[in-house]
LOMARDO-430422 format. One record per atom (N, C-alpha, C, CB): x, y, z; residue in three letters. Coordinates in pm, whole numbers, plus 50000, padded with zeros to 5 digits. Glycine has a CB too. Layout:
! residues N
XYZALA
...
! end
This chain:
! residues 142
499123674218396UNK
500083681918474UNK
501403674518473UNK
499573684118620UNK
502523681618451UNK
503823675118449UNK
504123668118582UNK
504913685318418UNK
504853657218573UNK
505123649418693UNK
506073656518788UNK
505673636118655UNK
506793666818744UNK
507723673518833UNK
507013682618934UNK
508703681618752UNK
505713684518921UNK
504963691819021UNK
504453681719123UNK
503793699918957UNK
505233679319224UNK
504963669119324UNK
503693672219402UNK
506143667819419UNK
502773662919402UNK
501553663819480UNK
500773676719453UNK
501873662919626UNK
500813681219329UNK
500083693319289UNK
498593691019307UNK
500393697019142UNK
497913700919362UNK
496483699919387UNK
495763710419301UNK
496153701919539UNK
495223706419186UNK
494563716219098UNK
493323722519161UNK
494183709618969UNK
492743716119262UNK
491573721619329UNK
491863734519404UNK
491023711419423UNK
493133737119431UNK
493513749319503UNK
494033760319410UNK
494573746119607UNK
493923758219279UNK
494503767519183UNK
493953781819197UNK
494263762519042UNK
492633783119206UNK
492033796519216UNK
492443803419346UNK
490493795619208UNK
492453795819454UNK
492843801619583UNK
494313805919580UNK
492593791519698UNK
495163797519522UNK
496583801019510UNK
496763813819429UNK
497383789519445UNK
496003815019322UNK
496083827119239UNK
495673839419320UNK
495173825619114UNK
494613838019400UNK
494183849419481UNK
495253853219583UNK
492863846219552UNK
495963843319638UNK
497053846319732UNK
498213853219662UNK
497533833519799UNK
498503849219539UNK
499563856019463UNK
499233870719444UNK
499763849219325UNK
497963873519423UNK
497543887319403UNK
497493895319534UNK
496183887519338UNK
497613888519647UNK
497593895119778UNK
498883892619855UNK
496393890219860UNK
499983891219785UNK
501263888119850UNK
501633898719954UNK
502383886919746UNK
502303894320059UNK
502783903720160UNK
504003911120105UNK
503133896420293UNK
504353922020170UNK
505533929720127UNK
506803921320137UNK
505673942620211UNK
506893913020241UNK
508063904420257UNK
508133894020144UNK
508023897320394UNK
506993888120109UNK
506963878519998UNK
507363885219867UNK
505573872119984UNK
506863897319844UNK
507193904619721UNK
508683907419715UNK
506403917719712UNK
509263911719827UNK
510703914519828UNK
511513901819800UNK
511123920619962UNK
511193890919869UNK
511933878419849UNK
511823873919703UNK
511403867519943UNK
510633874619648UNK
510403870719509UNK
511213879619414UNK
508903871419476UNK
511083892519429UNK
511703901919335UNK
513223901719342UNK
511203916019362UNK
513763900619462UNK
515213901819478UNK
515973888619470UNK
515513908219609UNK
515333877519508UNK
516093865019516UNK
515563853419433UNK
516163860819656UNK
514263852219415UNK
513723839819360UNK
513193840819218UNK
512643834919448UNK
512783852319175UNK
512173854119044UNK
513183852018932UNK
511533868019032UNK
512713846818820UNK
513523845718697UNK
514843838318717UNK
513813859618643UNK
514793827518791UNK
515963818718812UNK
517153825918873UNK
516373812618680UNK
516893836318953UNK
517983843719018UNK
518723835319120UNK
517433856219085UNK
518033825519179UNK
518633817519285UNK
519313805219225UNK
517573813319388UNK
520593806819193UNK
521423795919142UNK
520833789019019UNK
521633785619251UNK
520023796318944UNK
519473791018820UNK
518213782518835UNK
520493783018752UNK
517683781418955UNK
516513773118979UNK
515223781018964UNK
516583766719117UNK
514203774418913UNK
512883780318900UNK
512113778419030UNK
512113774118782UNK
511523789319078UNK
510643788919194UNK
509273793819149UNK
511193797619313UNK
508243787819204UNK
506863792219180UNK
506343798519309UNK
505953780419134UNK
505483808519292UNK
504843815019407UNK
503503808419434UNK
504673830219383UNK
503173807319561UNK
501863802319604UNK
501483789519529UNK
500803813019583UNK
502283779319545UNK
502083766419478UNK
501313757119569UNK
503443760119438UNK
500323750519514UNK
499563740819594UNK
500303727519595UNK
498123739019538UNK
500423722019714UNK
501033708819734UNK
500143701719836UNK
502543709819784UNK
499643690119794UNK
498733682419879UNK
497543691419912UNK
499453677320009UNK
497263693620039UNK
496123702120074UNK
496563715920123UNK
495293695320181UNK
497813719520090UNK
498373732120137UNK
498803740820020UNK
499553729520230UNK
498973753620049UNK
499573762819953UNK
500823768320021UNK
498573774519910UNK
501953766619955UNK
503223771220011UNK
503613784419943UNK
504353760519992UNK
504403792420012UNK
504763805519959UNK
505593804419831UNK
505543813420064UNK
506683796619836UNK
507563795019720UNK
507973780319712UNK
508823804319730UNK
508093775419588UNK
508413761319570UNK
509253759119446UNK
507123753019562UNK
510353751719464UNK
511143746919351UNK
510883732019338UNK
512683749919372UNK
510193728219231UNK
509863714119212UNK
511113705819184UNK
508863712419097UNK
512083711619119UNK
513323704419087UNK
514063700419215UNK
514233713118998UNK
514043709319313UNK
514743706819439UNK
513833700919547UNK
515363719619489UNK
512523701619524UNK
511543698319627UNK
511783706919751UNK
511613683119664UNK
512043719819723UNK
512353729619827UNK
511213739619841UNK
513673736919795UNK
510743741019963UNK
509693750619997UNK
510323761720080UNK
508513743720075UNK
509993774020047UNK
510443785520125UNK
509183792720175UNK
511363795220040UNK
509113794420306UNK
507983800820369UNK
508413813920434UNK
507333791520473UNK
507573824020424UNK
507803836820491UNK
506673838520592UNK
507853848820388UNK
507043839220719UNK
506063839620827UNK
505963853420889UNK
506423829420934UNK
504753858520893UNK
504473871120960UNK
504253868821109UNK
503253877920898UNK
503933879521179UNK
503753878921324UNK
502643869321366UNK
503463892821377UNK
501653867221280UNK
500543858321318UNK
501013844121344UNK
499473858321209UNK
502163840321291UNK
502663826721310UNK
503203824421451UNK
503753823721209UNK
503283835321530UNK
503663834121670UNK
502493829721757UNK
504223847321722UNK
501273831021706UNK
500083826521777UNK
500173811421799UNK
498783830321698UNK
499963806521921UNK
500113792221949UNK
499283783021858UNK
499753789522092UNK
498063786821828UNK
497223778321742UNK
497773777721600UNK
495773783621740UNK
498223788921550UNK
498783789221414UNK
500123781821412UNK
498973803921364UNK
500943783821516UNK
502223776821524UNK
502023761621528UNK
503003781321648UNK
500993757221599UNK
500683742821605UNK
500293737721466UNK
499543740121706UNK
499453745221397UNK
499053741521261UNK
500263741221167UNK
497993751421209UNK
501183750921184UNK
502403751321103UNK
503233738521120UNK
503253763521140UNK
503293733621244UNK
504063721421271UNK
503443709321202UNK
504153718821422UNK
502123708321210UNK
501413697221144UNK
501633698020993UNK
499883697621178UNK
501463709820940UNK
501643712220796UNK
503073708720753UNK
501333726920761UNK
504053713620829UNK
505443710920795UNK
505763696020798UNK
506373718420891UNK
505253689120900UNK
505483674620910UNK
504913667420788UNK
504843668921039UNK
503703670920747UNK
503073664720630UNK
503903667220505UNK
501653670020610UNK
504333679520485UNK
505113682720366UNK
506473675720367UNK
505303697920354UNK
507083674820484UNK
508353667520496UNK
508133652720468UNK
508973669420636UNK
507013647220513UNK
506693633220485UNK
506543630720334UNK
505393629120557UNK
506183641120260UNK
506083640220114UNK
507443642120046UNK
505083650520062UNK
508483644020127UNK
509833645220073UNK
510293659520047UNK
509923637619948UNK
509573669120101UNK
509933683120079UNK
510903687920187UNK
508673691920077UNK
511763697120148UNK
512633704320242UNK
512023718120261UNK
514133705320189UNK
511883722520385UNK
511233735320414UNK
512203744520486UNK
509953733220498UNK
512283756720436UNK
513083767120499UNK
512133778620531UNK
514283771820407UNK
512193783220656UNK
511283793820700UNK
512073806320735UNK
510443789220822UNK
511483817720700UNK
512023830720738UNK
510903839120796UNK
512693837820616UNK
511263848220883UNK
510293857820933UNK
510273869820837UNK
510633862321080UNK
509203877520846UNK
509143889920769UNK
510353898720799UNK
507843897620799UNK
510703899820928UNK
511833908320966UNK
513143903520903UNK
511963908621117UNK
513353890520896UNK
514573885620831UNK
514613890020685UNK
514653870220840UNK
513493888920616UNK
513433892820475UNK
513653907920461UNK
512083888720412UNK
513073915820550UNK
513203930420541UNK
514583935420581UNK
512173936920628UNK
515163929720686UNK
516353935720746UNK
517623927320734UNK
516093938520889UNK
517513915020687UNK
518683906220677UNK
518653898520546UNK
518733896420796UNK
518363905320436UNK
518183898520308UNK
519443891120263UNK
517773908620200UNK
520623896320298UNK
521863889420259UNK
521993876020331UNK
523093898220291UNK
521603875620459UNK
521653862920533UNK
520583853220481UNK
521443865420684UNK
519443858420441UNK
518393850120381UNK
518933843720253UNK
517113858520352UNK
519563851720170UNK
520133846720045UNK
521163835820073UNK
520773858219965UNK
522053838420167UNK
523093828620200UNK
522493815520250UNK
524043834220306UNK
521453816420332UNK
520823804220385UNK
520143796320274UNK
519803807820494UNK
519483803020182UNK
518853795920070UNK
519923789519983UNK
517973805519986UNK
520993796919953UNK
522073791219871UNK
522703779119938UNK
523153801819844UNK
522923779820068UNK
523493768520143UNK
522553756420138UNK
523773772420290UNK
521263758920153UNK
520283748120148UNK
520293741620009UNK
518863753320181UNK
520363749619905UNK
520413744119769UNK
521683735919750UNK
520343755519663UNK
522813740919798UNK
524063733319789UNK
523913719719857UNK
525233741219852UNK
523313719519975UNK
523113707020048UNK
522183697619972UNK
522533709820188UNK
521123703019914UNK
520193694719838UNK
520853689019713UNK
518943702719800UNK
521693696719647UNK
522393691619528UNK
523323680219566UNK
523193702919460UNK
523933680819683UNK
524813670019730UNK
523983657719764UNK
525643674619853UNK
522853659719835UNK
521993648519874UNK
521423641219754UNK
520863653519962UNK
521083648619652UNK
520453642819534UNK
521483642819421UNK
519143650819493UNK
522433633819430UNK
523543633619334UNK
523083631919189UNK
524503622519370UNK
521943625519167UNK
521473623719030UNK
520893636518971UNK
520433612719025UNK
520833647019052UNK
520293659719006UNK
521433668218952UNK
519533667219120UNK
521553669518820UNK
522633677718766UNK
522363692418795UNK
522793675418615UNK
523453699918809UNK
523273714218831UNK
522693720418704UNK
524623721118869UNK
522133732118718UNK
521533738918603UNK
522603741518497UNK
520873752218647UNK
523813745118538UNK
524863747718439UNK
525223735018362UNK
526123753418508UNK
525173723318427UNK
525433710818357UNK
524343707918253UNK
525523699118456UNK
523103710718288UNK
522013708718195UNK
522173718018077UNK
520653710918265UNK
522503730618103UNK
522713740417995UNK
523803735917899UNK
523063754018054UNK
524883730117953UNK
525993725517869UNK
525553714217774UNK
527173720817956UNK
524653705717820UNK
524173694517737UNK
523443699417614UNK
523263685417819UNK
522853711117623UNK
522033716117513UNK
522703727417435UNK
520723720917566UNK
524003729317455UNK
524713739317377UNK
524953733917236UNK
526073743217445UNK
524853742717139UNK
525053738716999UNK
526223746016941UNK
523793741516915UNK
! end
């Protein structure tokens, strides 16, 4: 497995695949409109990627950026508590996590896009050794 897949857990591959096949409508919209095919500032995102002992909704290994879409069940206190533990673990692994509700994805997609773009801009500044995608493309022009 390539080293750019941080803390990839191959043991969760089948389960991740099953989740991809059962994506929520909000996940499908976010994927189709903003994240698929390098639409988001040229970065590749994967759906339902396993990291450590978790499966995250969307992940850019280049940015170490996780995007989560939370349905109403995440308002349940037990699930919210688990989300906090999960988020802390993933942050301890060096990941940046951005969360959206289903309603934000359905009714405020422009604000969702702006927030993801702003987060990517911040990550590019924090990780100065990370060239932008356009800089990488220029290196390989013939």
